[in-house]
N, C-alpha and C positions, 0 to 999 in steps of 0.2 A: 455707161449708156444703158445697161440692163436695168439699173435702178430707175432711170427716167422712164423707160418703157413700161416698167411695172407701175410707177406712179400714174402714167398716162392711162393705163388700163383701168386702174382703180377709179380714176376720175370719170372715165367713160361709163363705168358700171353705175356709179352714183348719179351721173347725168341721166342715164337710161331709166333708173328707178324714179327720179324726180319727174321725168317726162311722162312716165306711165301713170304716176299719181295725178299729175295735172290732167291727163286725159280722163281719168276716172272722175275727177271733180268736175270736169266739163260735162261729162255724161250725167252726173248727179244734178248739176244746174239745169240741164235740159229737161230731166225728169221732173224736177220741181216746177219748172215753168209749165210743163204739160199738166201736172196735177192742179196748178192754180187755174189753168184754162178749163180743166174738167170741172172744177168746183163751180166756176161761173156758169158753165153750161148746164150742169145737172142740178144745181141748187140743193134741195133737201132730199132728193130721191136716191142719192148714192151713186156708186159706180160698179158696173159689172167687170169682173176680171177673172183671170185664171190663177189659182193658187198652186204653187209647186209643192207636191208631197214628197218629192225625192225620186230618184231613179227614173227621171223623165215622165213622171205620172202627175197629171194636173186635174183639178176639179174646178168647176165653176163656183165663183164666190161673189157675193155682193158686199161691197165696202160702204157702210153708211156714213162713217165719219172719217175723213182722211185729211183733216186740216193740220194734223201733226204727224211727223215721221221720226223714226229712229235713225240717227246718223252715227256711224263709226268714227270716233274721234282719235283713234289710235290705240294700239295694244289691245284690240278687240273690246274696247270699252264703248258703249253706245249711250247716246244722250237723246232724250225726246225733245224735239224742237218744233215750233210752228213752222209752216212753210216759209214765212217771211224771215224768221230767225235763221232757218237753215240756209236760205239763199244768201243772207248777209254773211254767215259763217263761211260758206263755200267761196264767196268772193274774196274774203280775207285770206283763206287758205290758198286760193289760186294766186293772189298777189304775192304771198310769201314764196310759193313755189316758183313763180316767174322770176323773182329776184334770185332765188337759189339756182335756177337753171342758168340765168345770166352769169352768175358768179362761177359756176362750174364750167360753162362754155369758155369763159375768159381764162380760167386756169388751164383748160385743155389746150387753148391756143398758145399759151405761154410754154407749156410742156412740149408741144409740137415744134415750136420755134427753137427751143433749146436743143431738142434732138436733131433738128435739121442743121443748126449751127455747129454742134459737136461733130456731126457726120461730115460736114464740109471741111472742118478743120482737120479731122483725121485723114480725109482724102488728100488734103494739101500736104500734110506731114508725110504721108506715104508716097506722095508723088503721083497718085492716080487721079484721074478726072472723071 
């Protein structure tokens, strides 16, 4: 039973990681949409923003061209993509993560059922209810 509990714990950790990644990609998709809206509003004049210098210090900055962004694709590797390409890639990654989350949630349900069944059988064998 300890082995099943350990497996359940590992599945729950992987599920939590996948859900956190999905949340990050949802945030990225929202930011991409905001940038696309900002491009339509501002046209050629650019966008005012705050640039993080580190240690909670910021300076005003004007971004003149923000039709491309750098996206972390894993292992700290970044790729420059247009906003449309980034949105397509994010949707693909989100689809993959959703299927991974579904798979892990199914595995978790199976492990919980196995633990419950074994626990009930042990109670029957020991004569306790």
